[in-house]
C-alpha positions as CSV (number, residue, x, y, z in Angstrom):
1,M,0.2,0.0,0.0
2,V,1.0,3.3,-0.5
3,K,3.4,5.5,2.0
4,I,2.8,9.3,2.6
5,K,3.9,11.8,5.1
6,P,3.1,15.3,6.0
7,F,6.4,17.5,5.7
8,Q,7.6,21.3,6.6
9,G,6.9,22.7,3.3
10,I,8.9,26.1,1.9
11,C,6.1,28.3,0.8
12,P,5.9,31.9,-0.2
13,P,4.1,34.2,2.2
14,A,0.7,34.9,1.1
15,K,1.9,38.6,-0.1
16,Y,4.4,37.0,-2.5
17,A,2.9,33.9,-3.7
18,K,1.3,35.4,-7.1
19,E,5.3,36.8,-7.8
20,V,7.3,34.0,-6.5
21,A,5.0,30.8,-8.2
22,S,5.7,30.3,-11.6
23,R,5.0,28.2,-14.5
24,P,7.0,24.4,-14.7
25,Y,10.4,24.6,-15.7
26,D,9.5,22.2,-19.1
27,V,7.0,24.2,-20.6
28,L,9.2,27.3,-21.4
29,N,12.4,27.6,-23.1
30,S,15.2,29.8,-21.5
31,E,14.2,32.8,-23.9
32,E,10.7,32.5,-22.6
33,A,11.6,32.0,-19.0
34,K,13.7,35.1,-18.9
35,K,11.2,37.5,-20.3
36,E,8.4,36.1,-18.2
37,A,10.4,36.1,-14.9
38,G,9.6,39.0,-12.7
39,E,12.1,39.9,-9.6
40,K,10.8,37.0,-7.2
41,S,9.8,34.5,-9.7
42,L,11.0,31.0,-8.8
43,L,12.2,30.7,-12.5
44,H,15.5,32.0,-11.2
45,I,15.6,28.7,-9.2
46,I,14.5,26.3,-11.8
47,K,15.7,27.9,-14.7
48,P,18.6,29.7,-13.4
49,E,20.7,29.9,-16.8
50,I,18.2,33.0,-17.3
51,D,20.4,35.0,-15.0
52,F,23.4,35.4,-17.4
53,D,24.0,37.6,-20.4
54,P,23.8,35.9,-22.5
55,I,21.8,32.9,-21.6
56,A,24.1,30.0,-20.3
57,D,24.2,26.5,-20.8
58,E,21.4,25.2,-18.8
59,H,23.2,21.7,-18.1
60,S,26.5,23.8,-17.3
61,E,27.8,23.4,-13.5
62,Q,28.0,27.5,-13.2
63,V,23.7,27.4,-13.9
64,Y,23.5,24.6,-11.2
65,R,25.5,26.4,-8.7
66,K,23.2,29.6,-9.4
67,G,20.0,27.6,-8.6
68,V,21.6,26.6,-5.3
69,E,22.6,30.2,-4.6
70,N,19.1,31.6,-5.7
71,F,17.2,28.9,-3.6
72,Q,19.1,30.2,-0.8
73,L,18.7,33.8,-1.5
74,W,14.9,33.6,-1.7
75,K,14.7,32.0,1.6
76,Q,17.1,35.1,3.2
77,R,15.2,37.4,1.4
78,G,11.8,36.2,2.9
79,W,10.3,35.2,-0.2
80,L,10.2,31.6,0.9
81,A,9.7,30.4,4.3
82,Q,9.7,27.1,6.0
83,D,7.1,26.1,8.0
84,E,7.6,24.8,11.7
85,K,6.0,21.8,11.8
86,P,5.3,19.0,9.2
87,M,1.9,19.0,7.7
88,Y,-0.3,18.3,4.6
89,Y,-1.5,21.2,2.0
90,I,-4.6,21.4,0.0
91,Y,-3.8,23.0,-3.4
92,A,-6.6,24.0,-5.5
93,Q,-6.6,24.9,-9.1
94,T,-9.4,26.4,-11.3
95,M,-9.8,26.2,-14.9
96,D,-13.0,27.2,-17.1
97,G,-15.2,27.2,-14.2
98,R,-13.7,23.7,-13.2
99,T,-11.7,23.2,-9.7
100,Q,-9.5,20.3,-8.7
101,Y,-8.6,19.5,-5.4
102,G,-5.1,18.1,-4.7
103,L,-3.2,17.2,-1.7
104,A,0.7,18.0,-1.4
105,V,2.3,15.1,0.5
106,C,5.6,13.6,0.8
107,C,5.8,10.2,-1.4
108,H,8.7,7.4,-0.5
109,Y,11.0,6.4,-3.4
110,Q,10.8,2.7,-2.6
111,D,6.9,2.7,-3.5
112,Y,8.3,4.1,-7.1
113,L,10.8,1.5,-7.3
114,D,8.3,-1.4,-6.1
115,G,5.4,-0.5,-8.7
116,R,3.2,1.2,-6.4
117,I,3.5,4.4,-7.7
118,K,2.7,3.7,-11.7
119,K,4.1,5.2,-14.7
120,H,2.6,5.1,-18.5
121,E,5.4,6.9,-20.1
122,L,9.1,6.1,-20.7
123,T,11.7,8.5,-19.4
124,R,14.9,10.0,-21.4
125,P,18.3,9.2,-19.3
126,D,19.6,12.6,-20.3
127,K,16.3,14.3,-18.7
128,E,16.2,12.2,-15.9
129,E,20.1,12.8,-15.1
130,D,19.4,16.8,-15.3
131,R,16.4,16.4,-13.0
132,M,18.9,14.3,-10.7
133,I,21.5,16.9,-10.6
134,H,19.2,19.6,-9.5
135,V,17.5,17.6,-6.9
136,R,20.9,16.4,-5.6
137,N,22.1,20.1,-5.4
138,Q,19.4,21.6,-4.0
139,K,18.8,18.9,-1.5
140,A,15.0,19.8,-2.0
141,N,12.4,19.0,-4.3
142,I,11.8,22.3,-5.8
143,E,9.0,21.5,-8.1
144,P,5.9,19.1,-7.2
145,V,5.3,16.0,-9.5
146,F,1.8,15.6,-10.4
147,F,0.0,12.1,-9.3
148,S,-3.7,10.9,-9.4
149,Y,-5.1,8.3,-7.0
150,P,-8.5,6.3,-7.1
151,A,-11.0,8.8,-5.6
152,H,-11.9,8.2,-2.0
153,K,-15.1,9.5,-0.2
154,D,-13.1,10.1,3.0
155,I,-10.3,12.1,1.7
156,D,-12.8,14.1,-0.5
157,A,-14.9,15.1,3.0
158,I,-11.7,15.9,4.6
159,V,-10.8,18.5,1.9
160,S,-14.1,19.7,1.5
161,G,-14.4,20.4,5.3
162,I,-11.2,22.6,5.4
163,V,-12.1,24.3,2.0
164,N,-15.6,25.2,3.2
165,N,-14.6,26.4,6.7
166,A,-11.1,27.7,6.4
167,A,-9.7,30.7,4.8
168,P,-6.8,29.7,2.3
169,E,-3.6,30.9,2.9
170,F,-3.2,32.2,-0.6
171,D,-5.5,32.6,-3.6
172,F,-4.2,34.1,-7.2
173,I,-5.0,34.2,-10.6
174,A,-2.0,33.5,-12.8
175,E,-1.1,35.7,-16.1
176,D,-3.1,32.7,-17.9
177,G,-6.0,32.9,-16.2
178,F,-6.1,29.8,-14.1
179,G,-6.8,30.1,-10.4
180,H,-4.5,28.8,-7.5
181,T,-5.7,28.5,-3.9
182,F,-3.7,27.1,-0.9
183,W,-4.5,25.8,2.3
184,K,-2.6,24.7,5.4
185,I,-3.5,21.6,7.2
186,A,-2.3,22.4,10.9
187,D,-4.4,19.7,12.4
188,E,-2.4,16.8,13.5
189,G,-5.2,14.6,13.9
190,I,-6.5,15.1,10.4
191,N,-2.8,14.8,9.0
192,A,-2.6,11.2,10.9
193,R,-6.2,10.3,9.5
194,I,-5.1,11.3,5.7
195,T,-1.8,9.0,6.0
196,E,-3.7,6.4,7.6
197,I,-6.2,6.5,4.8
198,F,-3.5,6.3,1.9
199,A,-1.9,3.4,3.6
200,G,-5.0,1.9,2.5
201,I,-5.1,3.0,-1.2
202,P,-3.3,0.3,-3.4
203,A,-1.5,2.5,-6.0
204,L,-0.7,6.1,-7.0
205,Y,-0.6,6.9,-10.9
206,V,2.0,9.6,-12.3
207,A,0.0,11.9,-14.4
208,D,2.5,14.8,-15.2
209,G,6.2,14.8,-14.4
210,H,7.7,11.2,-15.1
211,H,11.3,12.6,-15.1
212,R,11.2,14.1,-11.9
213,T,9.6,11.0,-10.3
214,A,12.5,8.9,-11.4
215,A,15.1,11.3,-10.6
216,A,13.6,12.0,-7.5
217,A,13.4,8.2,-6.7
218,R,17.1,8.2,-7.9
219,V,18.1,10.6,-5.3
220,G,16.5,8.6,-2.6
221,Q,18.5,5.4,-3.8
222,E,21.6,7.2,-4.3
223,S,21.5,8.7,-0.8
224,A,20.7,5.6,0.8
225,T,23.6,3.7,-0.3
226,Q,25.6,6.7,1.1
227,N,24.3,6.3,4.4
228,P,25.6,3.4,6.5
229,A,23.0,4.1,9.3
230,H,20.2,4.4,6.8
231,T,16.4,3.7,8.1
232,G,14.3,4.2,5.6
233,E,12.9,7.2,7.2
234,E,15.1,9.8,6.5
235,E,13.9,12.8,4.7
236,Y,15.8,12.0,1.4
237,C,13.6,9.0,0.9
238,Y,10.5,11.3,0.3
239,F,9.6,13.7,-2.7
240,L,7.3,15.9,-3.1
241,A,3.9,15.2,-5.2
242,V,0.4,16.8,-5.4
243,V,-2.0,14.0,-5.7
244,F,-5.4,14.4,-7.2
245,P,-8.8,12.0,-7.1
246,D,-9.0,10.7,-10.5
247,D,-12.4,11.3,-10.8
248,Q,-11.5,15.5,-10.8
249,L,-9.2,15.5,-13.7
250,H,-9.3,16.1,-17.2
251,I,-6.8,15.3,-19.8
252,I,-7.1,17.1,-22.9
253,D,-5.7,16.2,-26.7
254,Y,-2.4,16.3,-27.6
255,N,-1.9,16.6,-31.3
256,R,0.4,15.9,-34.3
257,V,1.6,18.1,-36.8
258,V,4.1,16.6,-39.7
259,K,6.3,18.5,-42.2
260,D,5.8,16.4,-45.5
261,L,3.4,13.6,-47.4
262,N,6.5,11.5,-47.3
263,G,6.8,12.3,-51.3
264,L,2.9,11.8,-51.8
265,T,0.5,14.2,-53.4
266,K,-2.4,15.4,-51.6
267,E,-4.3,13.2,-53.7
268,Q,-2.1,9.9,-53.1
269,F,-2.1,10.9,-49.6
270,L,-5.9,11.1,-49.3
271,A,-6.3,7.8,-51.3
272,A,-3.9,5.8,-49.1
273,L,-5.8,7.1,-46.4
274,G,-8.9,5.4,-47.4
275,K,-7.6,1.8,-46.6
276,N,-8.4,2.2,-43.2
277,F,-10.4,5.1,-42.6
278,T,-13.6,6.5,-43.7
279,V,-12.5,10.2,-45.2
280,E,-14.9,13.2,-45.3
281,N,-14.0,16.6,-46.6
282,K,-15.5,19.2,-43.8
283,G,-14.2,22.2,-45.5
284,P,-12.3,25.2,-43.9
285,G,-14.4,25.0,-40.9
286,A,-12.1,23.3,-37.8
287,F,-13.3,20.1,-37.1
288,K,-12.5,18.6,-33.3
289,P,-13.2,14.9,-32.6
290,D,-15.9,14.0,-30.2
291,K,-15.5,10.6,-29.9
292,L,-12.6,7.7,-29.8
293,H,-11.5,6.5,-33.2
294,T,-12.5,9.8,-34.8
295,F,-9.7,12.3,-36.1
296,G,-9.6,16.0,-37.4
297,M,-6.9,16.3,-40.3
298,Y,-6.0,19.7,-41.6
299,L,-4.4,19.5,-45.0
300,D,-4.5,22.6,-47.7
301,G,-6.8,24.6,-46.0
302,N,-9.6,21.9,-45.2
303,W,-10.5,19.8,-42.1
304,Y,-11.1,16.2,-42.6
305,A,-12.9,13.7,-40.4
306,L,-11.1,10.6,-40.3
307,E,-12.6,7.7,-39.1
308,A,-11.1,4.3,-38.2
309,K,-12.6,1.2,-39.9
310,G,-13.8,-1.7,-37.9
311,G,-11.3,-4.2,-37.4
312,T,-8.4,-1.6,-37.5
313,Y,-7.8,-1.1,-33.7
314,D,-8.4,-3.6,-30.7
315,D,-10.7,-2.6,-28.0
316,N,-9.7,-5.3,-25.6
317,D,-6.1,-4.2,-25.5
318,P,-5.2,-1.4,-23.3
319,I,-2.5,0.0,-25.7
320,G,-4.8,-1.0,-29.3
321,V,-7.4,0.7,-28.3
322,L,-5.7,4.1,-28.1
323,D,-6.1,6.9,-30.7
324,V,-2.4,7.6,-30.6
325,T,-1.6,4.1,-31.5
326,I,-4.0,4.0,-34.6
327,L,-2.7,7.3,-35.8
328,S,1.0,6.0,-35.3
329,N,0.6,2.7,-36.7
330,L,-1.8,3.0,-39.8
331,V,-1.0,6.9,-40.6
332,L,2.2,8.3,-39.4
333,D,4.4,4.7,-39.9
334,E,2.6,3.1,-42.9
335,I,2.2,6.0,-44.9
336,L,4.2,8.6,-43.6
337,G,7.1,6.7,-42.9
338,I,7.7,8.2,-38.9
339,K,8.7,5.0,-37.3
340,D,10.1,6.7,-34.0
341,L,8.0,9.6,-32.4
342,R,10.7,10.2,-30.1
343,R,13.5,11.2,-32.4
344,D,12.0,12.1,-35.7
345,K,12.5,15.7,-36.7
346,R,9.6,15.6,-39.2
347,I,7.3,15.3,-36.4
348,D,6.4,17.6,-33.7
349,F,3.6,17.6,-30.9
350,V,1.1,20.5,-30.1
351,G,-0.9,20.6,-26.8
352,G,-4.6,21.2,-26.9
353,I,-4.5,24.1,-24.9
354,R,-3.1,25.8,-27.8
355,G,-6.3,25.3,-29.6
356,L,-7.2,23.9,-33.1
357,S,-6.1,27.4,-34.7
358,E,-2.5,26.4,-33.9
359,L,-2.7,23.4,-36.0
360,E,-4.0,25.7,-38.7
361,R,-1.2,28.3,-38.4
362,R,1.6,25.5,-38.5
363,V,0.4,24.1,-41.6
364,D,-0.8,27.6,-43.3
365,S,2.8,29.0,-42.6
366,G,4.1,26.0,-44.7
367,E,6.4,24.7,-41.9
368,M,4.3,21.5,-41.8
369,A,1.8,19.7,-44.7
370,V,-0.5,18.1,-42.5
371,A,-1.9,18.1,-39.1
372,F,-4.1,15.6,-37.0
373,A,-6.3,16.5,-34.0
374,L,-7.0,13.4,-31.5
375,Y,-9.9,12.8,-29.1
376,P,-8.2,13.0,-25.8
377,V,-7.2,10.0,-23.5
378,S,-9.6,9.1,-20.6
379,M,-8.3,8.7,-17.0
380,K,-9.5,5.0,-17.1
381,Q,-7.5,4.4,-20.2
382,L,-4.6,5.6,-18.4
383,I,-4.8,3.6,-15.4
384,D,-6.0,0.6,-17.2
385,I,-2.4,1.1,-19.0
386,A,-0.4,1.6,-15.7
387,D,-2.5,-1.3,-14.2
388,T,-1.2,-3.4,-16.7
389,G,2.5,-2.4,-17.0
390,N,1.9,-1.0,-20.5
391,I,3.7,2.3,-21.7
392,M,1.8,4.8,-23.7
393,P,2.9,5.9,-27.0
394,P,5.0,9.4,-26.7
395,K,3.0,12.5,-26.1
396,T,0.1,10.8,-25.3
397,T,-1.7,12.8,-22.0
398,W,-1.6,16.5,-21.6
399,F,-2.8,17.4,-18.3
400,E,-4.1,20.9,-17.7
401,P,-3.6,23.3,-15.8
402,K,-0.3,22.6,-14.9
403,L,0.9,22.7,-11.2
404,R,2.3,26.4,-10.3
405,S,5.8,25.7,-9.0
406,G,7.0,27.6,-5.9
407,V,3.5,27.1,-4.3
408,V,5.1,24.5,-1.8
409,I,8.7,23.2,-1.8
410,H,10.2,20.1,0.2
411,S,13.7,20.0,1.4
412,F,15.2,17.0,3.0
413,E,18.4,19.1,4.4
């Protein structure tokens, strides 16, 4: 069963919360981060290459050192402050009138190694190593990972009781229009009850943050081997996560754009699609898929509806049922010759938060030849894949809103 514990969080005081909290390190490139970062922004800690002119190599030793210096400086200046006693925290996010309520907790690295924290994506060793260096140098989990758990009525009752009866520590709307609200759970009895309930929950699921999760687990392992008196309860054994009930989460589409038609004319490409799909020209108006096994395609100024024909997919196979699998096998591989989604430079991925207009823009500009809009994966599909030990194709899930970095930090110094 899952092992979590409360912790002494490092949080921004309410008056600084909006200025300190930032978008995650991996949704901004260095130039965007430098432009976006205000004086107190956590971007100076998670993307410290922006403090150099010109912007430095993010993997250089001087940049890693600068991140550590900035973390200490933020604490010295009072922009971040550590709580005096361990506790759990409630972190609510609001987007388009919908609010999801997560608990900020510390998870044990052994649960990840033993498969009680389940993943659905592969990680890249280089990205994992980079995040590991950050955690090791900071001796802290600066950014939380985003987990889900099977919804539990007792946790729901605890969270709603606090949210409805206690004033939040802070509540702000970020520049993207998403709301972020934060409560501290100071009651030791409530914290103990939360720990007890999670001890009966069979698994947690990585929603967003596979590389950070793997890196944190590796740092825990590494620290354990370096400590002859290791007990398994040291602070380095734990890492920061915000866990949300699965029935509150919403996955949005993750779409594809391709540079060329693999030597085919438009007519030849459409004919090739007809083997496995029913193809309908929808004209210039955007077509957004509204059910499984239906795709939107933008080509030469027109949208097309593609519906996979019966027999081209397997609804009893957790991977075969996925629309990303159908598209990858029957279009990207078979027709367009794209075999490796991770490395092929002819394909790019566009989060659904950018809208179908972004797909049109990429094609109309001449940068790309064709775009595909997918129906989003469901939480049930994600959990089925994780439970069966399968791995989703790359760039399958896009969770929104993203966790704001700097709302709470876990230090294991």
